[in-house]
C-alpha positions as CSV (number, residue, x, y, z in Angstrom):
1,X,-27.5,16.5,-19.4
2,X,-25.2,15.3,-16.5
3,X,-23.9,12.4,-16.8
4,X,-25.7,9.9,-13.9
5,X,-23.9,7.9,-11.8
6,X,-25.5,4.5,-13.4
7,X,-24.3,5.3,-16.9
8,X,-20.9,6.3,-15.8
9,X,-18.4,3.3,-16.8
10,X,-15.3,2.2,-19.5
11,X,-15.6,-0.2,-21.4
12,X,-11.6,-1.9,-21.1
13,X,-10.1,-2.9,-24.5
14,X,-6.2,-2.8,-24.2
15,X,-5.2,-6.3,-23.5
16,X,-5.3,-9.9,-22.2
17,X,-4.5,-11.5,-19.1
18,X,-3.9,-15.7,-20.2
19,X,-2.1,-18.9,-17.7
20,X,0.8,-18.7,-20.8
21,X,1.8,-15.3,-19.6
22,X,1.9,-15.5,-15.9
23,X,4.6,-17.2,-13.8
24,X,4.0,-20.4,-11.0
25,X,4.5,-17.3,-8.5
26,X,2.9,-14.2,-8.2
27,X,6.0,-11.6,-7.6
28,X,7.7,-12.2,-10.5
29,X,4.4,-11.2,-12.0
30,X,3.7,-8.6,-9.8
31,X,7.3,-7.0,-10.6
32,X,6.9,-6.6,-14.2
33,X,3.2,-5.0,-13.8
34,X,4.9,-2.9,-11.5
35,X,7.4,-1.9,-14.1
36,X,5.0,-0.9,-16.6
37,X,3.2,0.6,-14.4
38,X,6.3,2.7,-13.4
39,X,6.6,3.4,-17.3
40,X,3.1,4.1,-18.1
41,X,1.2,5.8,-15.0
42,X,1.3,9.2,-15.8
43,X,1.0,12.4,-12.4
44,X,-1.1,12.5,-10.5
45,X,-1.3,8.4,-10.1
46,X,1.8,7.3,-8.7
47,X,2.6,3.9,-9.3
48,X,3.1,2.4,-5.9
49,X,0.3,3.9,-4.0
50,X,-1.5,1.3,-2.8
51,X,-5.2,0.9,-0.7
52,X,-4.2,-0.6,2.4
53,X,-7.4,-1.9,4.5
54,X,-7.5,-2.8,8.3
55,X,-9.8,-3.9,10.5
56,X,-9.9,-3.0,14.3
57,X,-10.6,-4.6,17.8
58,X,-14.5,-4.5,17.1
59,X,-14.3,-6.0,13.3
60,X,-14.6,-2.9,11.7
61,X,-13.1,-2.3,8.6
62,X,-10.8,0.9,7.4
63,X,-8.8,1.7,4.5
64,X,-6.9,4.7,3.8
65,X,-4.4,5.2,0.5
66,X,-0.7,4.5,1.1
67,X,2.5,4.4,-0.6
68,X,4.7,0.8,-1.1
69,X,8.3,1.5,-0.1
70,X,9.9,-2.5,-0.6
71,X,9.0,-5.5,-1.8
72,X,10.9,-9.1,-1.3
73,X,10.6,-12.4,-1.5
74,X,9.6,-11.6,2.2
75,X,6.7,-9.0,1.0
76,X,5.3,-5.9,1.0
77,X,6.8,-2.9,2.8
78,X,5.2,0.3,3.7
79,X,5.8,2.5,6.4
80,X,3.8,4.5,9.2
81,X,3.5,5.8,13.0
82,X,2.7,3.0,15.6
83,X,0.3,4.9,17.3
84,X,-1.9,5.6,14.6
85,X,-4.7,4.5,13.7
86,X,-3.8,1.9,11.6
87,X,-1.2,0.8,13.5
88,X,-3.7,0.3,16.4
89,X,-5.8,-1.5,14.0
90,X,-2.7,-4.2,13.4
91,X,-1.9,-4.6,16.7
92,X,-5.5,-6.2,17.3
93,X,-5.8,-7.6,14.2
94,X,-2.3,-8.0,12.2
95,X,-3.9,-9.0,9.2
96,X,-4.4,-6.8,6.0
97,X,-5.3,-6.3,2.3
98,X,-4.0,-3.9,-0.2
99,X,-4.4,-3.0,-3.5
100,X,-3.2,-1.4,-6.5
101,X,-5.1,0.5,-9.5
102,X,-3.3,1.4,-12.8
103,X,-5.8,2.8,-14.8
104,X,-3.7,3.5,-18.2
105,X,-3.0,-0.2,-18.0
106,X,-6.2,-1.3,-16.8
107,X,-5.1,-3.4,-14.3
108,X,-5.7,-4.3,-10.8
109,X,-4.0,-6.2,-7.9
110,X,-5.2,-7.7,-4.8
111,X,-3.1,-8.9,-2.3
112,X,-4.1,-10.9,1.3
113,X,-2.1,-11.9,4.2
114,X,-0.5,-11.2,8.0
115,X,1.3,-8.1,8.7
116,X,4.4,-8.1,10.7
117,X,6.7,-4.9,12.0
118,X,9.9,-5.1,10.1
119,X,13.3,-4.9,12.2
120,X,14.3,-1.7,13.6
121,X,17.0,-1.6,11.2
122,X,15.0,-1.2,8.1
123,X,13.2,1.3,9.8
124,X,16.0,2.7,10.4
125,X,17.8,2.4,7.5
126,X,14.8,3.4,5.2
127,X,13.7,6.8,8.0
128,X,17.5,8.0,6.9
129,X,16.7,8.5,2.9
130,X,13.4,10.2,3.6
131,X,13.5,14.1,3.1
132,X,14.2,16.6,6.0
133,X,10.7,17.5,6.3
134,X,8.9,14.1,6.4
135,X,11.8,13.0,9.0
136,X,11.2,16.8,11.3
137,X,7.1,15.7,10.5
138,X,7.1,12.3,11.6
139,X,8.1,13.4,15.2
140,X,6.2,16.3,15.0
141,X,2.7,14.9,14.1
142,X,0.6,13.0,16.9
143,X,-0.9,10.7,14.0
144,X,-4.6,10.1,13.8
145,X,-5.1,12.2,17.4
146,X,-7.7,15.2,17.8
147,X,-6.1,18.2,17.7
148,X,-7.6,21.9,17.6
149,X,-6.9,23.4,14.1
150,X,-3.9,23.6,11.7
151,X,-2.0,26.2,14.2
152,X,-1.3,23.8,16.7
153,X,0.1,21.2,14.0
154,X,2.2,23.9,12.8
155,X,3.6,25.1,16.4
156,X,4.3,20.8,16.9
157,X,6.2,21.3,13.8
158,X,7.9,24.6,15.0
159,X,8.6,23.0,18.0
160,X,10.4,20.2,17.1
161,X,12.3,22.1,14.2
162,X,13.8,23.6,16.8
163,X,14.7,20.8,18.9
164,X,16.1,19.2,15.8
165,X,17.7,22.5,14.9
166,X,21.9,21.4,15.1
167,X,21.7,17.6,14.8
168,X,19.5,14.8,12.1
169,X,16.6,13.6,13.1
170,X,16.6,10.1,14.6
171,X,14.3,7.5,13.5
172,X,11.0,7.6,16.6
173,X,10.6,4.6,18.4
174,X,6.9,5.1,17.5
175,X,7.4,4.5,13.7
176,X,8.6,2.1,11.3
177,X,8.0,-0.7,8.7
178,X,5.5,-3.6,8.2
179,X,5.4,-6.0,5.4
180,X,2.6,-7.8,4.6
181,X,3.1,-11.4,4.3
182,X,1.0,-12.6,1.0
183,X,-1.3,-15.3,1.2
184,X,-3.3,-14.5,-2.0
185,X,-2.3,-12.4,-5.1
186,X,-5.0,-11.7,-7.8
187,X,-3.9,-9.7,-10.7
188,X,-7.4,-8.5,-12.5
189,X,-7.0,-7.6,-16.3
190,X,-9.7,-5.3,-17.1
191,X,-11.7,-6.5,-20.5
192,X,-14.3,-5.2,-22.7
193,X,-18.4,-6.1,-21.1
194,X,-16.7,-6.4,-18.0
195,X,-15.8,-10.1,-19.2
196,X,-12.2,-9.4,-17.2
197,X,-9.2,-11.7,-16.6
198,X,-8.6,-12.5,-13.3
199,X,-5.9,-15.0,-12.1
200,X,-5.6,-16.2,-8.3
201,X,-2.3,-17.1,-6.1
202,X,-2.4,-18.8,-3.2
203,X,0.0,-19.4,-0.6
204,X,-0.6,-22.6,1.1
205,X,3.2,-24.1,3.2
206,X,5.0,-22.4,1.6
207,X,4.0,-23.0,-2.3
208,X,1.7,-21.3,-4.4
209,X,-1.0,-22.3,-6.6
210,X,-2.5,-20.6,-9.1
211,X,-6.2,-20.6,-10.8
212,X,-8.6,-18.3,-12.8
213,X,-11.9,-16.3,-11.2
214,X,-14.8,-15.8,-12.8
215,X,-15.2,-12.0,-13.4
């Protein structure tokens, strides 16, 4: 008999998360967990993959999986087409949430905060280290727009390849980075019987506080 959805579950028994293991600010813990994920997670899992949630002008939520491309004391950086659906949503409502899930470690991190564009210099610097195909694709694809079929996209790609045949693609004006400035970061460690550990950090006036949440 096939397993039903109601019967599908996994008990988490790897380890716990105590206050003694957690620093006063969340970035050090995130870096530690991220490094653990890089060492532990195996393909097809990508340690820097995260689900990004945004809200449109009508307050309807949208989410998709992206790759984190930068982290420093300012926040979490990702890149996209500014004219895409997510770009329009962030223009209308400059707030977002992101979630990282590392199944081998039985860990999840949720991050919420305001989003701003990174500087043009930061966008240009990252764009130049992308693979050539990705740089061409950033020019070729009218991201989130309706197209007739795959042939139309391939035609746009060939046209763009001809355009940059004898020159390196520059960063498109409609493409660049975003930085989520965290106001809340929650660390979730799976535990047995769904009694998970949840440590929740909140930032107020530049100072972080930490509290434990019931699972």
